N, C-alpha and C positions, 0 to 999 in steps of 0.2 A: 504493500499500500504506499502511496506517497506520504511524505512527511507533512503533517498538518502545520501550517505556519500562517499566522493571522496577517493577511495582506492589509487589513484594516481592522479597527476595533471589533471584537467579537464577544458573544455571550459565554463562550467556553474555550477550552484549550485542551488538546489531546497530545499525548507523547508521540503516538504514531497514528497515522490515518486521520479521520475526521470524527468529531464528536457524534455520538449516535443520536442525540436529541437536538431538535431545532430550537431556535430562539423563541419560537411560538409554543414551546412545550406547555402542556396543561398541568402536568405533575410528573414526578419521577415514576417510572414504570412499575416499580415495586412498592409504591405507596398507594393508599386508598384515600382519595380526596373526600370521600363521604364518611370517613371514620369518625365516630363520635368522640367528643372531648369529655374529660372528666375522670374521676377515679384516681386510685393510687397503685403503684407497683413497688414491691419491696424486694430488695436483693440482699444477699449475704456476702460478706467479704472476710477473709482470714486476717488475723492479727489486729492491728490498730493503726491510728494515724495521729500525727501531732502537728500537721500543717495543712493549709488550704492553698498552697502555692506549688502546683505541679510543674512549674516552669523553671525551677531552680534545683540545684543539687542537694542543698541542705534540707533536712527534715524528711519525714515520711508522709507524703501528701495523701489526703483523702481521695478515693476514687470518685470520679464524676465531675470534679470541678472543671477540669480542662475540656470535658466533653459537653457539659450542659450549660456552662456559664459563659465561656469565651467563644468567639467565632473567628474563623479565618476569612480572608478575602473571598475564597472560593470554596465550594462544597464538592466533595469527592463523590462520584457516582460509584456505588458498590455493585453495579451491573456492568461495569466496563473496567478493564484492567488498569487504565490510568487516564481518566478524563475528569477535568474539573469544570464546574459551572459557576458562573458569577453569583456570589451571595452578597457580601458587603460591597463588592465592586459591581458596577453597572456594566462595564466593559473591560476587556483585556486586549492588549496589543503587543506584538513582538515581531522581530524580523526573522527571515528564514534561517539565519545562523543561530538564533536564540542568544544573541549577545546582549540584548537588553529586553526589558519588559515594562510596559506601562499599564497601570490600573487606574480606572476612574471610579470614584466612590459613588454609591447611590446617594442622592441628596436626602432621602428619608431615613438613612441608617442612623440608629440611635443606640446609646448605651442604656442600661436598665434604669438609670437615674434621669433619663430624658434628654441628656446632652448629646449633641451630634458627634458621630464618629468622624474625625477629621484626618486629613493627610498627615498632619503633625502627629496624631496618635499612632498612625501606621508607622511612620518613620521612626518615632521614639521606640515603639514596640520592637521593631526589627533590630535596631541598633542595640537596645538594652538586652534583648534575648541573646543576641550574637556575642556580646561582650561580658555580660554578667549572669546570663541564664544558664540553664543546664548545658553540659558539654554537647548534647545532641544538636544544639543550634549553631555551634561554633564553626563547624566545617563549611556549611553553605555560606555563612556570613563572611568567612575569610576569602571567598571568591567574589565578593561584591566590591566593585571599584568605586561606585558612587550611588547615593540615593538622594533624591531631591524632590520637592513638590513641583507639580506642573499645573499652572492655573489654580483654580479655586478648589478642585476636588481630585486632582491627579497626583500620582506618585510614579516617578520614573526611576528604575533600577538598572544600572549598567554593570556588567560583569567583567572581572579582571582576567578570567581564563575561560577556556572552552569547556562548556558543560551544558548540554542540551536540556537537562532536567531542571536547571535552576529556575526558570520562570514558573514552573509548577510548584517547586518547593517554596518559593516566596508566596505563592497563592495559598499555601496551606499553613503558613505561620499564624499563630493566634494574634489578635489585635487587642491590646489592653488600653485602659484609660490612663493616659500619662499623668493627669492631675492627681490621681489617687496615690501615686508612688513618689511624688516630688518630696524631697527632703528625707526619704527613707532609704534604707539599705535594701535594694531589690534582691540581692543574693541571699538575704537572710530568710530563715524559715518564719512563717507567720500564720496565725489563726484569724487574721482580719479577713472577712468575706470580701473577695475581689469583685469589682464592678466589671461586668462584661456586656456584650451586646446580644448574647444568646437568648434562647426562648425561656430559660430558667434562671432563677436567682437562688442564692443560698438562703434557706429558710431557717432550719434549726440545726445546731451543732452541739453534740455532746462529745468533746474531744476524746478520741480513742475508741468511742463506742458506737456512735451513729451520726449520720448526716443526712439531711433531707433537702430537696430542692423543690421550689414552688414555681409552677408555670406562671410567667409574667403575662397578665391579661393585656398589657400594653406593648407586648413584644413588637418591635418595629416591622419584622418580616413576616408577620402572621398571614398577610394576604398575598405574598409572593407565590407564583405558580410553583416555584422550586420547593417550597415548604408545605404545599398542600398535602394533607394526610400525615404530616410529621408532627412530633411533639404533642401527643394527644393526652397524656396523663396530666392531671392537675398537680400531682405530687409524685416525686421519685425519691425513694428512701433506701439507704444502704445501712445495714446493721453489721457490726463487726463482732466476730466470734473468735475464741481461742484457737480453734482448729476446725478442720472439715467435718469431723464427727459431730461437733456441736452445731455446725451449720446444717448438716443433714437432718439432725433431730429437730431443729427449728423449722425446717421446711415441712417435715412430716406432721408437725404439730400445728401447721397453718400460720406460723409467724412470718414466713417467707413465701413469696409468690412464685419464684422461679428457681429451678435446680438443674444444673448441667451434670449429667452422669457420664463419667469417663470410662467406667468399667463395664464392658459388655455383658459379663456374667451377672453382675448385680442388676443391670438393666433388665435382663431376662428373668431373673429369679427372685429379686428382693422388692419388687414394686407391687406388693400386695397389701399395703397398709390401708387403714380405713378410708382415708381421703380418696384413694384410687378406687376402692370398691364402691364408694358412694357416688362417684362421678365428680366430686369437688376438685379433683386433680386429674389431668389428662397427660398422656405421654405422646411425644412427637419425635419422629426421626426426620431431621431437616437436612437434606443433601446439600453438598457444596462442591465447588471445583477448585478450592484454594490449595496451595501447597501444604504439605505436612509440617514444614518447618523442622526444627531440630529440638529434641527433648531427651534427656537422659543425664548421665553423670559426665560432667566435663572435667578434663584434666588441665591443670594450669601449667603451661609450658614455662612460665617464669620460674617455677620450682625446678631445681636441677634434676629431680627425680623423673620429670616428664619432658625433659628437653629432647630426648631421643625418640624418634618415631617407633623404633623397635620396642621400647618399653611400653609405649601407648598401645601398640598392636598386641603385646602380651596381655595387657590389662583387658583389652577387648576380647581376646581369646578366652580369658578366665571367666568372663561374664556369660554364663550359659543362658542366653536369652530364651531358648526353646523351653527349658525347664521352668524358668521364672514365669514366662508368659502363661504356660499351661497351669502352673500352680496358683497364680494370683488372678489371672484373667480368663482362664479356660481356653486360651489361644484364639480368642474371638476376633481380635484386631490384628492387622498386618504390622510388621516391623517397619520402622523408618529406615529406608535403604539409602537415602541421600537427603540433602537439605531441602530439595524441591520435589520430593516424592509426591505422587498424586496429581501431577501437573505436567504440561508439555515442556516446562522449563527444566525438568529433571534430566540429569545425565543418563544416557542410554547404556545398556549393558555392552560389555566388550570395549574394544579400543576406540579412542576418539578418531573422528573422521572429519573430512571437509574443513570448513572454516574453524571449527572447534579445535582440530588438530593443529591448524596453522597458528592459532593464537597461543597455544601451549608450547609449540616447538622451540621458541627462543629460550625457554626456561627449563628445557628437558633435563639438563645435567644436574640441576639442583632439586628436582622433585622427588618425593617419596615414591617407592615402587607402587605401581598400580594406577598412578594418576592418569597416564596416557594409555597404558595397556588395558586398563580396566580393573576395578576394585570391587570386591563383594565381601560382605560381612560373613563370619563363620556361621555354619548351619546350626551348631549346637547339638545337644544330646537330651534325651528324655529323662536322664538321670541327673542327680544333683551335680555330679562332677563329670565334665566332658574330658575324659582321659586323653584323647587324641589331641584336643586343643591345648590342654595343659602341657603336654610334652613339647608341642611347638612353642608354647610360651616360654618354657624353660630354656630352649635353645636361643630364642631371641633375647632374653634377659642376659644370658651368658655372653652373647655377642656384644651387648651394650655394657658389659663390665659388672654384671650383678650375678653373684653365685651364692648358693646356700652353704653355710658353714656347718661345722660339727654340731653346733647348737640348734640347728634347724632354722636359722634366721637368714633371710636374704640380705646380703651386704655387698657394698662395692669394694674396690681395691683398698680404700682407706679405712675399711671396717665400719663405715656408717650404715645403719640398718635402713632397709626400704620400709618405712612406716608412715605412709601418707595420712594426713588428717582429712577426713571426709566431713565437711561442714554441712549441716542440715538446718532448715527452718522448721521449728516444731509446729508452726501453723500450716505448713504445707505450701502449696503454690497455686497458681491459677489453673493448672491442668492436672495436678495430682494431689491427693490427700496426703497430709503428713504421715499418717499411719501406713499408707500404701508405699510411700517412698522409703519409710523405715523398714518395711518388710522386704523390699527389693534389696536394700543395702545389707540387711541381715543375711539374706541368702548369699549375696555376693561376698561378704566377709568370710563366710564359711568356705566358699569355693577358692578363696585366695590362700587359705592356710597351707595347702600342699606346696605352694610356691614359696613358703617361708615369709609371707607378707601378713602382717597384723595391723591393719589400719586403726587409727584412732577416730571414733565417730563422735562429733561434737554437735549437740543440740542447742540452738539459740532461739531466743524470741525474735519477733520480726524486726524490731529496731536494731538489735545487735547484729542480726544476720545481714541487714541492708548495709550497715556500717562496714562490716567485714568484706562483703562482696564488692562494695563500691571502691574499696582500695585493694581488691584482689588478694586479700589475706587468707588464702586457703590453698590446699593442694588439689582437692576434688570437691565438687559440690553438685547439687541438682541444678540443671540448666534447662531453660525453655526459651525458645526464640521463634515466635510466629513470623512467617514470611508471606509476602503477597505475590500476586501475579504481575506486579510491576516493580521488581527490584531495581533500586537505583542508588543514590547517594547514601541512603541509610545503611547500605552494606559496609561502607567504610567505617561507620561507627560500631558496627557489629564485629568486623574482623579486618579492618585496615591497619597498616603500620602505625599511623598517627594515633589511633585509638588505644594501642596496646599499653601505653603509659598514661592514658588520660583517665583519671579517676572518675567513676560514674558511667563509663562507657560499657557497652554490652560485650566487649571483646574479653570475656572472662578467660578464655583459653590462652590469650596472649599471642595471637597469630601475628607474625612479622614476616610477611612474604611479599617480595616485589611482584611475583606472579599474581597473587590475589589482588593487589592494588591495580595492576595492569588490566585485569579482567573487569574490575569495577569501573575503571575509566572507560574501557571499551563499551561496557553496557550502557553507561549514561550518555555516551556520544555516538551511539549507533544511529544511523540515519534511516534504518528500516527495521521492521519487526524481526526478519530473519537474522540480521546482524546482532540484534539484542539477544535473541534466544541462544545463538551460538556462544556469546560471551558469558551468559548466565550458566549455560551447561558446563562451560569450561571452569567457571568459578565453582560450580557444584562439585566437579571432579577434584579440584584442589582442596576444598574443605573436607570432603568425605575421605579422600585418600590421605589427608593430613592426620586423620585418626585423633581428632581432638575430643570427640564426644563418644560415649558408649550409648548408642540410641536404644530406645524402647519402642513401644507400639504407638500408633496414632489411630483415632477413629475416622472412618471415611464418611461418616455422617455425624451430625451433632445431635445428641440425645438430650432432649429438653423435656423436663416434666414441669408443668405450670398449672396455676389455678385455672379452672375451666372458664372463668369469666374473661380471661385474657384471650385476645384474638390478634391475628396478623393477616395481611393480604395473602391470597392463594398464590399470587405470582411471586416466586422466590428469586432473589438476585444470585448471580454466579458465586458470590462469596458466602452464600448461605446466611448463617446468623452472625456474620462479621459485624463489628461495631458500625453502626449506621442502620442496622436492622432491628436490633433489640436493645433498648426499648423504643427507638426513634419512630418506627412505623407501626408499632403495636398499639392496641387500645383496650379499654375495659368495657365490656358490655354493661350498660346501665341495668340496675335491678328491675325486675318485672314489677309493674304497678300493683299496689295492694288491692285486693278485692273490695 
């Protein structure tokens, strides 16, 4: 497809091809313009929070503030891999080379306090986020050469280097109210409710325990075609619990309205509680076409123990996935085979070919075995110990300088024991219950004993865990990274060289690979979809064969149990229940009138 480039101001901007929806759109295709307004939806979150500022590194921010309160210039369509439609902006314009972008604000755009969203607010927001905000904003901001107002409502951004994704990244940056933060340390954690232009405002806050958002009846964008059928609940509430077990019990007791089940066996066998039997709660399998992402135990290559790929491969061999999956999940879900499994972006079996092989060729001498030739995870055994895999692991460890002494302990030539610390969040994670992760680790620890490895397992509360992982103070830990169908600059924050030493980045494994950086640059500067796919598949090979994570399974559908009064449109987007679908397009059926 030809590259979409706005020859004149437009209502939308696509990375490749043309936007699917016209300027005359009546609503997003996965939203119901007739959805009723009203009601409440209640969610559960693990751990706690001590901040209402998700845009900075300090503090543990409450979920939902960045989603419900602040808005970007453009709204992402979750029915297209990477297309943005004007929200706060009225039009967007860029040149064929994407060397600059101009946004013109809607004259009616307002913050929740009634004041207009101005070009000065946008410029201040982008500058402040890029210099004082969370590190995830710094990379794109470093590529901005100049930002300035144009006329009464325009903002022009010129870029210092070639990066075709930058106009879209600027369109997705949150816009904050400059006046609220004057004279304050923006980088500091805060419980002051932020002022945004979104459909919701912060309503009630019980620090660490709950936060609720109230729909703003004066929301400036309530009559836009783009928002028809969105933001239907009067109230959105998040309650925080010590762990996933407490969250699950709260759902069964009717205190929570939505539960995402990740275990296929539990989904099939344990959903017979009274609310299900009475029809008060219903189960839904929501399909999606998004990549699996990566999930499992990550090895920190900053630790000397995991600097050698042979050691990491030995640890992967010792993880008997077949036994673990059958024991804990009945083998119902497939294993993550690569970072982009379940999508057309995933590396293909066997050796790299075509453009993919060409991109990897200059780096061939320094790549781990299997990168170009093809890499696959071990099959595993139906017994606790996979003897064949363990024998292979012993050989690899010996090659890397680790041998078992007379005391049965694996040591290096200096006599230092191989005793990694496995750091765990006792509250669990977004995708795995803390108890389930603990069970996985317990089985794994047993499997490591024949190798002379005795890991130290450290359980921390959410605040301590975030502090440790932000500064990469661990040997191994549980890692989850969701990925989209439009990978771009965010990949550099996940595994680029610059992010390896940047506290708060998602590069927990400490990837420092010129080849990885080159593939990311190739992906964001590809001028057509085929070139983009080739670069991402090459990146997938580098990450998978780099052996940084011991992956587990992923669900090919989203298993959602929810209160029967909750509804969503029948038309499902390609991302399934990706953020932007739940709760944005859901609604609550009003109660039946009394007789």
